[in-house]
Steps between C-alpha positions, in 0.01 A plus 500: 500500500838341539541121500883463552658388835866529378568740799434207746744211576404180349412338832232771557377465150454125576314576814258727333437249219426234769265752675310559169471115431345440845255797461389387162460136594310558814275751334419248228432235761254719686312636199490147348289377784255785470146436381411845378626568145646840575700353786600184303609725216677751722837634372813661639566779250826618649759437775702811551818532711507850674684660779875479579570205277347674212669825568832315566547660843447175692693396818594135590650503842274265700760458776469872580115510461509661165360291224271636235197303415366394158197720444246374233190635347268236348240635264194269440197490291231558770495673830377193688816323407689736715391340831830370671329239709309347215756513219851583632547366848629159389745667253629732768553213740693294248716793411571566865602134558704459190863487602606605147336847546731666740321828571141609595257540219209740531205501254221737433228392259266730315273471196596667185212737534612610850851565383387690182247707701779597749729595200228717351490685850866534488576332829875510561537143614366368173678759289832387667422132411444594137823700500730265695329157494617188324252261337598144595203371325227646285216393275481675178216754434440605860701829511510739796367842408721809467508683828328837515667771711330579835439871553690662783174621658346151503817325625525756789129458591525118493823473694369752772187307541693168544740661755226654702312164512782252562769658724272601785374142524849381588493669846187313615677174444813604667310606804302168488830310509595704801178423697527127397859484640381654827225244523738216428349409157828481305346337191246778469777759537697322224202499272430871564856589412476290178188714408689823579790391283275387212316836503819697505609333179155530347502871583848549352422305187179675432658854541798399284339279228113517556502120531567222755471129439229291675743334736552465875857399448689789662831368363368544146344849585835586660696399194280702265516801728861494546568475133300822462693688778812337669440740805245254610774243556589690821163394652618142560829386649607182326873466561457208762328182499288631801387787282394292208335246737286773645386630161417141408293460812311818414449374138351179627276670750226580254395135502690321784440740774131452464470135400815303594550366850875467432546878424710657776644840538663666804462841657854608394414408142183701501678803659769485223242469226303783649793727484564405138135557393507850672831576317344374169191713562712823527693416179184414311337836609812691409553358152119506427470871583802570279323315225174687562700832496637410159160404369334809642772726346451341156121539521522868610735565214243360259731226381291266283682172575565403846865444606600134521619373834 
């Protein structure tokens, strides 16, 4: 795996170094307070940059609503150490509030066993990380396994099952949002639209990569999905401040629409968001069916290895 960051400007290299220091320090602080030996001796094996900043196709135009995030995979020694609330929440909060870190940072955390099992299954998401990722930190003697190719037949079967499960679930939440708007429960409508959006990205990512991160952050899911297929960008207008404000309201709805007395969203906002969700659904269905057709053709042709997305 690569370890160089020479393709990034020095300022972005400095930001990443600062992110790594915060992650390491906060993890050490949490595990140092643990009573069980396996928690106290927990280790970070790797911190890997993946996504657009690893591939060198990042965008940095925040004034226009286009700014690539730093996407990081943290590989740890035990599955229980992956719990965000227990081990990573404080670090995420410090990174978010650090003025020297000028772009969003998304983290996914998995144990080494989880990652290596996924690589043995040939899941695309992990194969991409091994191929394109950059190790910002790694502890010696904890290697990632060599990916095994996934058969075309298995890839098609898995992707079709994911598609059949997840895409239909979107429509119930869109309908629920409509009912809630008619009843005047605007917060409920916002939450339902958030859930529809989250499920659209989950459906897309599973069909494309056979993986989605355990996250309710639709901005993170959006960035992962759009990096895989830029056609999804058309799902969300973002040219104006109003467009970006509406998406931020939707992003916040997962928690705040249910639990915050200060959360407020208007009918015009919800109507615009509903239109975007429906447009995104059409795009996700179209590109997913194209991917399924590709996988089915490879399976019917008896190709041993599934085509990468």
